[in-house]
Each structure stands twice: as C-alpha cells, then as structure tokens.
C-alpha positions as CSV (number, residue, x, y, z in Angstrom):
1,M,106.3,103.3,97.2
2,T,103.6,102.7,94.7
3,K,100.1,101.5,95.2
4,K,101.1,98.2,93.6
5,T,103.7,97.5,96.2
6,M,101.7,98.6,99.3
7,G,99.3,95.8,100.0
8,A,97.9,92.5,98.7
9,S,96.9,92.6,95.1
10,A,93.7,91.3,93.7
11,Q,95.6,88.2,92.4
12,A,96.9,87.5,95.8
13,I,93.5,87.8,97.5
14,E,91.9,85.5,94.8
15,H,94.7,83.0,95.5
16,H,92.9,82.3,98.7
17,Y,89.3,83.2,98.2
18,G,89.3,81.8,94.6
19,T,89.7,78.3,96.2
20,G,85.9,78.2,95.5
21,N,82.7,79.5,96.9
22,E,81.2,76.0,97.2
23,Y,84.3,74.8,99.1
24,F,84.0,77.6,101.7
25,K,80.2,76.9,101.9
26,L,81.1,73.4,103.2
27,W,82.6,74.6,106.4
28,L,81.6,78.2,107.1
29,D,78.3,79.1,108.8
30,P,75.1,79.8,106.7
31,T,76.0,83.5,106.4
32,M,79.3,82.6,104.6
33,T,81.1,84.8,107.1
34,Y,84.9,84.2,107.0
35,S,86.1,86.3,110.0
36,C,86.3,86.0,113.7
37,A,82.9,85.5,115.3
38,M,81.8,87.0,118.6
39,W,81.1,84.3,121.2
40,D,79.2,84.5,124.4
41,A,81.6,83.2,127.0
42,D,78.7,82.0,129.2
43,N,77.1,80.0,126.4
44,A,79.0,76.8,125.7
45,K,76.2,75.6,123.3
46,Q,76.2,78.8,121.2
47,T,76.4,77.9,117.5
48,L,78.9,79.4,115.1
49,H,76.0,80.9,113.1
50,A,74.7,82.7,116.2
51,A,78.2,84.0,117.1
52,Q,78.7,85.3,113.6
53,L,75.4,87.2,113.6
54,R,76.3,88.6,117.1
55,K,79.6,89.9,115.6
56,I,77.9,91.5,112.6
57,D,75.3,93.2,114.9
58,Y,78.1,94.5,117.1
59,H,79.9,96.2,114.3
60,I,76.6,97.7,112.9
61,E,75.8,99.0,116.4
62,Q,79.3,100.4,116.9
63,S,79.3,102.2,113.6
64,R,75.9,103.7,114.4
65,A,74.6,102.4,111.0
66,K,71.0,101.6,112.1
67,G,68.6,103.5,109.8
68,A,71.5,105.2,107.9
69,R,71.2,106.3,104.3
70,R,74.6,105.1,103.2
71,V,77.0,102.6,104.7
72,L,80.3,101.3,103.3
73,D,81.7,97.9,104.0
74,V,85.4,97.7,103.2
75,G,86.2,94.0,102.5
76,C,82.6,92.8,102.3
77,G,83.4,89.1,101.8
78,W,80.3,87.2,100.7
79,G,78.0,90.0,101.7
80,S,76.7,89.0,105.2
81,V,77.1,92.5,106.6
82,L,75.5,94.1,103.5
83,H,72.5,91.7,103.7
84,R,72.0,92.4,107.4
85,L,72.3,96.1,107.1
86,V,69.5,96.5,104.6
87,N,67.2,93.7,105.9
88,E,67.6,94.0,109.7
89,Y,68.8,97.6,110.2
90,S,66.8,99.6,107.6
91,V,69.9,101.0,105.8
92,E,68.9,102.6,102.5
93,C,72.1,101.9,100.6
94,A,74.9,99.5,101.5
95,V,78.1,99.6,99.4
96,G,80.6,96.8,99.6
97,L,84.2,96.6,98.3
98,T,86.1,93.4,97.6
99,L,89.1,92.4,95.6
100,S,87.8,88.8,95.2
101,E,86.0,88.2,91.9
102,S,84.6,85.0,93.4
103,Q,83.0,86.8,96.3
104,A,81.6,89.5,94.0
105,K,80.0,86.9,91.8
106,W,78.6,85.1,94.8
107,I,76.9,88.3,96.0
108,E,75.6,89.1,92.6
109,Q,74.1,85.6,92.2
110,T,72.7,85.1,95.8
111,I,71.7,88.6,97.0
112,S,69.5,90.4,94.5
113,D,68.6,93.7,96.2
114,P,68.7,97.2,94.7
115,R,69.8,98.6,98.1
116,I,73.1,96.6,97.9
117,R,75.9,97.6,95.5
118,V,79.3,95.8,95.3
119,E,82.4,97.1,93.7
120,L,85.3,94.8,92.6
121,A,87.9,97.4,93.6
122,D,90.6,98.2,96.0
123,W,89.8,100.8,98.7
124,R,92.3,103.1,97.2
125,E,90.3,103.1,94.0
126,H,86.9,103.7,95.5
127,D,85.4,107.1,94.5
128,A,82.5,107.9,96.7
129,T,79.9,110.0,94.9
130,K,78.1,110.8,98.2
131,V,79.2,110.9,101.8
132,Y,78.7,107.8,104.0
133,D,77.1,107.8,107.4
134,S,79.0,104.8,108.7
135,I,81.9,102.6,107.7
136,I,82.5,99.0,108.7
137,S,85.6,97.0,107.9
138,I,86.0,93.4,109.1
139,G,89.0,91.3,108.3
140,A,90.4,93.5,105.5
141,F,92.8,95.7,107.4
142,E,95.4,92.9,107.8
143,H,95.8,92.7,104.0
144,F,96.6,96.4,103.5
145,A,100.4,96.0,103.9
146,K,102.8,93.6,102.3
147,L,105.3,91.5,104.2
148,G,108.7,93.1,104.1
149,L,107.6,96.8,104.5
150,S,109.2,98.8,107.2
151,R,107.2,100.0,110.1
152,K,107.2,103.5,108.6
153,E,105.9,102.2,105.3
154,K,103.2,100.2,107.0
155,V,102.0,103.2,109.1
156,E,101.9,105.2,105.9
157,V,99.6,102.6,104.3
158,Y,97.3,102.6,107.3
159,R,97.3,106.4,107.4
160,Q,96.2,106.5,103.7
161,F,93.3,104.2,104.6
162,F,92.2,106.4,107.5
163,Q,92.5,109.5,105.3
164,Q,90.2,107.9,102.8
165,C,87.7,106.9,105.5
166,H,87.9,110.5,106.8
167,R,87.1,111.9,103.4
168,W,84.2,109.4,102.9
169,L,82.5,109.9,106.2
170,R,80.1,112.6,107.3
171,A,81.1,114.9,110.2
172,S,81.5,113.0,113.4
173,G,80.9,109.7,111.5
174,W,81.8,106.3,113.0
175,L,84.1,103.6,111.8
176,S,84.0,100.0,113.2
177,L,87.1,98.0,112.4
178,Q,88.1,94.4,113.1
179,T,91.5,93.1,112.4
180,V,94.0,90.5,113.3
181,A,97.2,92.0,114.8
182,Y,100.5,90.7,116.1
183,G,100.4,89.8,119.7
184,N,103.1,89.7,122.3
185,S,104.2,86.1,121.9
186,V,106.4,85.9,118.7
187,Q,106.4,82.5,116.9
188,K,109.1,81.6,114.4
189,D,108.2,80.7,110.8
190,F,104.6,81.8,111.2
191,D,104.9,84.8,108.8
192,Q,106.6,82.7,106.1
193,F,103.9,79.9,106.1
194,I,101.0,82.4,105.9
195,A,102.7,84.5,103.2
196,E,103.7,81.5,101.1
197,Q,100.8,79.1,101.5
198,I,97.7,81.0,102.6
199,F,97.8,84.8,102.0
200,P,100.5,85.9,99.6
201,E,101.6,89.6,99.9
202,T,100.1,90.0,103.3
203,D,101.5,91.2,106.6
204,T,99.7,91.7,109.9
205,P,99.6,95.1,111.7
206,R,100.6,95.8,115.2
207,L,98.1,97.7,117.3
208,S,100.5,100.7,117.7
209,E,100.8,101.0,113.9
210,L,97.0,101.1,113.5
211,V,96.6,103.8,116.2
212,Q,99.5,105.8,114.7
213,G,97.9,105.6,111.3
214,A,94.6,107.0,112.6
215,D,96.2,109.8,114.7
216,R,94.5,113.2,114.3
217,L,92.0,111.7,111.9
218,F,90.0,109.4,114.2
219,E,89.7,109.1,118.0
220,V,89.6,105.6,119.4
221,I,86.4,105.3,121.4
222,S,86.7,101.6,122.4
223,L,89.1,98.8,121.9
224,R,88.7,95.0,122.5
225,N,91.2,92.2,122.2
226,D,89.0,89.1,121.6
227,R,91.7,86.7,120.6
228,D,90.0,83.8,122.3
229,D,87.0,84.4,120.1
230,Y,89.2,83.7,117.1
231,R,90.6,80.5,118.6
232,R,87.1,79.3,119.1
233,T,86.0,80.3,115.6
234,L,89.0,78.6,114.0
235,R,88.3,75.4,116.0
236,A,84.6,75.5,114.8
237,W,85.7,75.9,111.2
238,F,88.2,73.0,111.6
239,S,85.4,70.8,113.1
240,N,83.1,71.7,110.2
241,L,85.8,70.9,107.6
242,K,86.6,67.6,109.3
243,A,82.9,66.7,109.3
244,R,82.7,67.4,105.5
245,R,86.2,66.2,104.7
246,T,85.0,63.6,102.1
247,D,83.1,66.3,100.2
248,A,86.0,68.7,100.5
249,M,88.5,66.1,99.2
250,A,86.3,65.5,96.2
251,M,86.3,69.2,95.5
252,K,89.9,70.2,96.1
253,G,92.0,67.1,96.7
254,E,94.0,65.9,99.7
255,Q,96.9,68.3,99.4
256,E,94.7,71.4,99.5
257,I,92.6,70.1,102.4
258,K,95.8,69.3,104.4
259,K,97.0,72.8,103.8
260,F,93.8,74.3,105.1
261,E,93.8,72.0,108.1
262,Q,97.4,73.1,109.0
263,Y,96.4,76.7,108.5
264,L,93.4,76.5,110.8
265,R,95.3,74.6,113.5
266,L,98.2,76.9,113.4
267,M,96.1,80.0,113.5
268,A,94.1,78.7,116.5
269,Y,97.3,77.9,118.3
270,M,98.7,81.4,117.6
271,F,95.6,83.1,119.1
272,E,95.6,80.7,122.1
273,V,99.2,81.6,123.0
274,G,99.0,85.3,122.2
275,G,101.1,85.3,119.0
276,L,98.1,87.0,117.4
277,D,95.4,89.3,118.7
278,L,92.0,90.0,117.4
279,H,91.1,93.7,117.8
280,R,87.7,95.3,117.5
281,V,88.2,99.1,117.3
282,T,85.5,101.7,117.4
283,L,86.6,105.0,116.0
284,R,84.9,108.4,115.6
285,R,85.9,110.9,112.9
286,I,87.7,114.0,114.1
287,N,86.2,116.9,112.1
288,H,89.1,119.3,112.1
289,P,92.4,117.3,112.3
290,R,95.4,119.5,113.0
C-alpha cells in the first residue's frame, strides 16, 4: 500500500476547501473554524464563536501547550488554533500543516506573525527539525484513510500517524486529538454521499481502530464522545448559511448551495441518531514502547 493510496490527496481535500475562502467566511464563525465546537449545555444563548473558542482552548489545555516553545497543529485549517496559541498562550513557535492551498493562502494573507509557520504538506511529509512540546490535531484524522481500505489497512495508516507523532514529540509529550468516528447506528448510503459529493477519498475511523493504532505508542488519558456538540454546530452553520443564502447563491450557484445544505442536514441527523460520534482524545507519549 503506497502513500498515494492511503488517505485523501491534496486534490481531494481542495475539492471541498477550495470551494472558496469567502464562501466559508459567510457562514462560519469569525475565527473561520470548520470543526465541531464545544458547547456549554447549560447556556442556550452561547454563540457559535464562543463555543469554537472554548473548543480551541480545551485542546490547547489538554495538549499542555501553554507557554510551550514549539507546538504542531496537524490539519490547521484557516489558522484559528495557531493564532490563539501565540496570542493567548505565549507559544514561541506554532507550526501548522494543511493540504489545502486555499487555507494556506488565507493564513498567509490574514495572519502575519513570525511565530506562526504553515506548511502545505501531508503529515507523512513533515520533517521536524526540532522536537515539539505538544501536538494538536482537530478534524484531520478522519481524512487519513480512504474509503475501501480494510480494517487492517486503516489501522496501519493510523499507526503510522501515531508513530510520526511519537517521533516528533518530546518525552512524555501530549497529543490532543479530535475526530469524527463511526457510531453504533449504521445508516445506508451515507458513506457514498460523503465520498462522492463532499469529501472524496475519505473514510471515517472507528474508535477501536484509533486506539489500536496508538497502542504502545500513546496512552489514552481521557476520552469524550461529544456527538451532540457536532449536531448543534452543524445546525448553527446551517442557520448561518440560510441567513446568507442570497450572498452564497451569488458566489456559488444554487446547485452547490443545495449540496451543502443537504450535507449539513444529513451530518446533523447522523450525529443526532448516533450514526457518527465526535471523539476528543487526550493522549500522552509512552517513552519506551515495547
């Protein structure tokens, strides 16, 4: 199995994110964060922006990144974590990896900070010149394996990722990971729609595959399944898109907007019924794996 066949290619990632930075800006929160927020269940009036910042802060805290010299963000999106690391948590150097040329250009144009460095590269290609104190990866893990791989092949992909993280991290370093995963309620035709219309070349992990991939490399310190947080996030995005639909239609046309609306509704339903889970996993590096 070659690198090329393992996970989503840069072209497949850009198929989605290349829809346009200005288009996503219409309906995401001001941080341009395109992953599940972390909502306060007791605060019905909490804004999407506040929930996204709460999520980012959670992963920074879980990865023990505050005041660190070097932090890696695998799948950095439009740079919201990188920005907060250096401006709110006194990180000296924050490195982000993305496969999306659109996202890399956005960061270059909107975040001018010598403490932030972004690489347009796959995690398999990243050659760390110095060790990292912490690693954060939010919403990237679900793109690491292609649809159609066997369970054994998927676990091997995930193991290679954790091996890389193990090499990059200092002794007893921390990794905070967030990923969509298959739940216990299987829904027909979901995989096909996502693979063909939204995220080509992408399959979602199962929790057991993730844990198996990390075995003897990282110990799981904490695990959350916050699938209702993603349901709420998707509904917030849908409401934002609906409110700006005229502008969105002018940008992308009716067919593209209808596709995104279907995607957001279907994903929200899948998280509501348990077809998909949202895992937040805190892992600590095992220094001498057997």
